[in-house]
N, C-alpha and C positions, 0 to 999 in steps of 0.2 A: 466765566465771563470773558467777553472778547478782549478786554484790556489785559486780563491775566494771560490769555493765550498769546498775546503780542510779545510777551517776554522771550519767546522762542525766536522772534523775528517775524516780520510780516512778509506777504508775498511780493512786496516791492523792494525788499532788501536782497535781491538776487546776487548782486556783486559781492556782498559780504558773505552770503551763504556759500558761494562758489569757492571762497578761500578755504573752506573746510576747517575753520579755526573756532567754530562755535563751542566745541567741547572745552578747549583750553580757556577760552574767554569766560565761559560759564563757571568753571572752577575758580578762576581768579575773582569773578564777580561775587560768587557766593561767599568767599572768604572776606572780601571787602564789606559785604553786607553784614556778615557776622560781627565784624569789628566796629563798624562806624555808622551803620544806617538803621533807621527806624521807619517802618511803613505803617501808615494808618489809612483806612478806607472809609469813604462816605457811606454811612449806614442808613441815611434817610432816603436816598434815592432822588433827593431834590438836586437840581443843577447847581454847581458851584463854579465860580470864576476860576479859570485855569491860568496860572502864571508860575514863574520860577524866579527866585532871588539868589544871587551869587555873592557871597562875602558881604552881604548887607549893603553893597554899594551899587548894584545894578539889578534891575528887574526886567524879565522878559515876558511879554504877553502879546497876543493870547497864545496858549499852547493847547492843542487838541489831544495830545498824548505824549508818551515818552519814548516813542520809536524814532529811528533815524529819519523816517519820512516826515513825522510830525515836527521834529526839531529842525528839518530843512537840510539834512545831510544827503538824503536820497529822494528821488522823484516818487511822489505818491499819487493817489487818485484825484486829489483836489485840483481844480482849475488854477487856483492861486493859493499860496500859503505864506503870508508875510508875518514875520515875528518882529515886534518892535522892542528895541532896547531902551530902557528908561534908566538913566544914570544920574538924574537930578536927585539930590539928597532928600528933600522934603517928600517927593513922590515915592521914592524908594522906601522911606520910613512908613508911609501909609500902607504900602503893600505888606511890610513886615508886621505892622500892627494887625492888619486883617488876617494874616496867616496865624499869628499867635492866638488871636481870638477864636479861630476855628479849631486850631490844633489842640488846644487845651479844653475843648468841650466834649466830654465823654458821651453826651447824648447825640452827638453828630458823627463821631468817628470811632472806629474799632481798630485796635492794634492787630495788624496782619503781617508783622515782620516775619514770624516763623513760617507762615504759609508761603510768603514770597520766597523766603530762603529755601524751603523744601522744593518749591516749584523750579527754582533755578538749578538746584542740585540734581533734579531729575534729568536735566539736559546732559550732564556728564556722567550720570550713573551707568554702571555696567549692566546691560540688559541681556537676558538669556536669549539664545537663538529662537526659542519658541515665541517669546514676546515680540521680537523683531519680525518674525514670520507673520504673526497675527496683525501687527501694525501695518505691514505691507498689504495684506489682504484687505484690511479695513480701508486704506487709502485708495486701493484699486476699485473697490466695489461699494464704497459708502453711498454714492449717488444711486446705485441700483437698490441698496437696502432702504433708502429713503422712499423709493417708489412703491415698496411692498407694504401692504396694509393687511390687517387681520381679515378684511373682507374677501381677499383673494387667496388666502391660505386655508388648508383643510382645518375644519373645526374639530379639535380633539375631543370635545364633549359628546360627539356623535358615537364614540366608541369604536370607530373603524379600525383602530390599531389592535383591538381585542378579537377581531374576526379571524377565522381559520385561514382565509385566503391571504390576509395581510401577514400572518405569521409564517406562511409558506414562501413568501417572497424573499429573494436575496437582497442585499443592500442596494445594488444598482437598480433593481426593479422597484424598490420602495422610493428611491429618488425619482424614478420615472413617473410613478403614480402621483407623487406629490407635485411634480412639475406639470403633469397633465391637468390636474385639478386647478392649479394656479392659472394655467393658460385658458382653460375653459371658463373660469370665472372672470378673467381679464378680457379675453378676446372672443369668447363664445365658441371657440373651435380650436382643435389641435390635431396635428398629424403625428402619430407615433410611428417612426420609420426605422426602428432598430433592426439590425441584421437578423437574418433567419437563425432561429435557435436561441434567441435571447429572452424568450418568454413574453411576447407581446400579449398573448391571450390572458395569461395570469395577471399581468399589469392592468389590462382593461377590466378584468373581473374585480380587481381591488377598487378601481375607480367606480365601477357600477355599484359595488356594495356601499361605497361612501354615499353616493347619491340616493340609494335605496334607504339608507338610514336617515336621510333627510326627507323621506316620503315623496320621492320623485318617481316618475314612471319611466321605464327603460325599454328601448327597442334595439335589438341586434339584427342588422341586415348582413347576411353572409351568403356566399355562393352556395348553391344547393348541395354540392359535394362536401362542403365544410360545415354544414348545419349541425351534424352530430357533435362537433367539437364544442358547441355551445349548449345544445339541448341536454347534454350529459350533466351539466352543472346546475340546471334549474329543474331537474327531475329527481324523483325518489328512487334512484338506482344505486345498486351496490358499488358501481364504479365511480360514483360521485364522491370524491374525497372532501368536498366542501359542503356536505349535506347539512351540517350543523348551521351553516350560514343562511340556509333557506332562501336562495336566490329566487327572485320573482320577476325576471325580465321576460319579454316576449322575443321570440326568434322567428324571423321570416327570411325568405330567400330574395336575392336581387331580382329574380324573374317575377316575383309576386307583385312588383310595382307595375307590371304590364297587364295584370289580371284584375277583373272586377267581380268575379264570382268563383265558386269552387272552394276547396279547402287546401291548406298548406301547413304542414307540420302541426296538424290538429286544430287549426283555427279557420273559421269561416271568413273569407276575404271580404265579403259584402257587408260584414258587421264591424270590421275593424275601424276604430276611431283614429285615423292616421295623424290627426292634428293634436293629439293629446299626450304626446311623448315629450318629456322634459329633456331627455338625453337620447341621442341616436348614436350607436356604435356601428360603424361601417367596416366590416372585415373585407380585406382586399379592395380598398377604396379606389385603387387606380382603375377599377372597372367603371368608375363614374368620372372618367377624365374627359369624356367627349360631351360637350354642351351644345353641339351644333343643332340648329333648329331644323326640324323636318316638317314640311307643310301638311302632309297627309295624315300624320298621327303625332301623338305626344310620346316622346321618348321616356325611358326610365329616369334619366337625369332630370328632365323637366317635371315629371310627376313627383319625384322625390322632393324637388325644390318647392313645388306648389302645394302638395297635399301634406307633407311631413314638416318641412322647414318653415314655410311662410304662414300656413293656416294654423289656427288654434293657439296654443301656449307658446311662449318663447322657448325655442329648442336649441340646445347645445349639441355640437357634433364632434365626436371623436373618431378619427379615421386611422385605420391600421393598414399599413402598406410597407412592404420591404423594398418596393421599387417606386418611390414617389415621383421621380423625374426620369424620363428617357431622353429623347432628343428634342422634345417640344416643351418649352416652359409653360405653354398654355395648358398642358395637362395638369400641372400643379396649380395653376391659377384657377382652373375650373373646379378642382377639389376644394380649394380654400373658399371659393364663392359660396359653398354650402354653409360655411360657418357664418358668413355675414349676409346671408339671404340674398346674394346677388348685388347688394349695394356696397360697393367697395369703400365709399366714404365713411361707413361705420368703423371699418378697421383702420383706415388711414388716419382718422382722427385720434387714434390711440397709439400711433407709432410716431417715432421721430424721423420721418422721411420727408424729403423735399419735393416729392412729386406724387402722382396718383399710383395706385396699385397696378393699373393697366400699363402705365408707362414704365414702371419698374420691370415688369416681365417683358415688355417690348424691347427695352434696352438689353436685358439679359439674353434674349433670343438672338439679337443682332450680334452680341459679343460671341455667343456660342457658334453662330454660323461663321464668323470670321476666324475663330479658333479652329474650326473643323477644316478650313481650307489651308491651314499651315502645314508645312512638311512634317512627316511623322516624328522626326527628331526634335522639333520645336513644339509639338502638340502635347505638352506636359500639364500636370495638374497645377503647378505653380504659375504657368503661363495664363491659364484661364482665370485663376483666382486674382491675379494682378490686374486683369482687365475688367472684372465685374465691379459694378458700382457698390459703394457702401450701403446704399439703401436696400439693395438686394439681400445682403447679409443681415441687416436690421430686421427685415421682414421674415426671413427664414428663422432667425433666432427667436422671434416672438411667437411663432405658431407651430414650430416643428421641434421634435426631439428625435435625433438620429444618431445612433452610436453603433460602432462596430465592435468586434471581439477585441481588437487591439486597443480600442479606447477603454474597454472594461478592464483589461489586464494592466493598462498603464495607470489608471486613476482610481481603482478600487482594490480593496483587499479581497483577493480571490481564494483565501484559505478554505472558506466553506464551499466554494464552487468546485475547486480543483482545476486541473488543466483542461482547457478545451481540446477536443480531439483534433488531431492533425489531419488535414485533408490530403488524401492520397492523390498522387499524380494520375491522370487518366491513362489507361492502357490502350494503345492503338492496336486493334486486331484486324487482319486482312485475310479472312478465311476464303478458300476457293468456293465456287458455286457448287461443285460436286467433286467427289473423288473418282468418278468414272473416267476412264481413259477415252480420249477423243471427244469429250464434251466441250462445247464452246465456253469461253470465258465471259466475264461481265463485259469486258471491252469489246469483244467480238459481237455480242448481242447488241450492245449500244450502237456499234457501227452499222449493223443491219437495220436497226430501227431508224437510224438517220436517213436511210435510203428510201423509206416509205413516204409516199405523198398522200397526206390526209387532209388536203384542202377542202374536200367535199364536206367535212364535218365542222368547218369554221363558220358558225352561224352568223357571225357579224359581217361577213362579206355580203355584197349586194346580191340580189336574187338572180340577176343576169349572170354574174360571175359563177354563182353556184350551179346554175343550169348548164353553163358552158363546161364547167369542170366535170359535172356529172356525165354529160354527153361524151366527153373525151375519155373518161374513166370506163364507161360502158363499151366504147369502141376498142380500147386497149384490152378489156377483158374478153371481148369476142375474138379479137385477134389471137390472144394467148390461148383461148380454148381451141381455136382452129389448128394452131400449131401443135397443141398437145394431142389432138385427135389424129393428126397426120403421122404422129410417131407411134400410134397404137396399132395392133394387128388389124387385118382387113375386116374381120367380123365386127369390130367396134366402130369402124369409120362411118357407116350410115347413121348410127345413133348420135355420134359426135357431130356429124354435119348437120343433123336435124337440130341438135341442141344449139349449134352455132347460129343457125338460121333463125331459130326462135329468139336467141339473144339479140 
């Protein structure tokens, strides 16, 4: 109960807390209670008049509680808190009679002396480091825990933890899969942007299997060259290590969004029900970062948004990308737009941000541009993090999961994983063009190429400029041929002169 918790001190008793004497006072108070005090609590729940009587000579009323704020020693939340002292004997006796009448009624009060004593004793009790650690975690994240409900957490009754793919995951991959499911259920979309080599494909397969166990339909959109990475696990191949899980998702290529007929990966494109997918997993999702409108045709991004995301059933979107942001924050915004069907108000309503999604990215882009203009020595990670608005981090934390190898090594037990391989420094090799003596070098060839005039081939020049350049080039060619013919033996001169004339 709130009145019991107030024994530790309320949020308004900051000055007393700052003295760091609570432990000593609590020990002294517990001993005093043990020797002289009896506590009884109202068991009926009915309101009772609050007052205090001191030495049977003075009564104080009304009292809202027994904290320093309620007694008037510290400032509290109330606009006013006046406590009256009544020292007139007849009135004081009436308060005492009322107190005795209630105090000795077992139907109204329960003895809670031991409970209060133990509660006070817990303030000065020696706590283990583990308990202190968990208390710190609770007070840091209790608001976050209150926002989590069973509706957005994976349902263990589906049996997804018994699947082969789930058993194959490392601890950090299981955390990622759980986080992805939570974000998909909460925000309808998520970008998994772990570094290369951290197993985003296996994590996505675990998420796919979870939704398959809930009778959802899946689509994986991947680049054509990466399609085999996905078709291997939904096929009856000897290379399929998850054959027992019987994956049943569809796999199509990014380029299939631009086609209306033909076949792709064994499926007829003209018969596919694009709007019937409950979850779409987009591998290399940064390929869908450009949402610019093209008048003469519908782009892949626009067709994905129209046929897959907006039409048919409500579609969740999981995007896999190791490079979610380059130098344009609009690239990230366009990817996130797939999750909220292009209507940013759907996502903004679920976030604790002070402005729109578009304004968040607009401000982030402006900060990035200013940071890019700084001198190299000032262009640090800390510098840009200090300039970005908190709304930007709120947005990224809500819809993205991005971890590096250093993060995994710092926050996870890597005994099962082992050490990550160390990346070797690149070796700079400068081999010669050839080992033949007297052969020109790269630099000499480059210098000769720089002397060439190739303006005749620049098609964007005006037609008149091209014609003039062509005439000059032909004239120079004729002159060079005449000079060459003059240097040849006499028998070759008539032929050379004829060739020159024809030129």
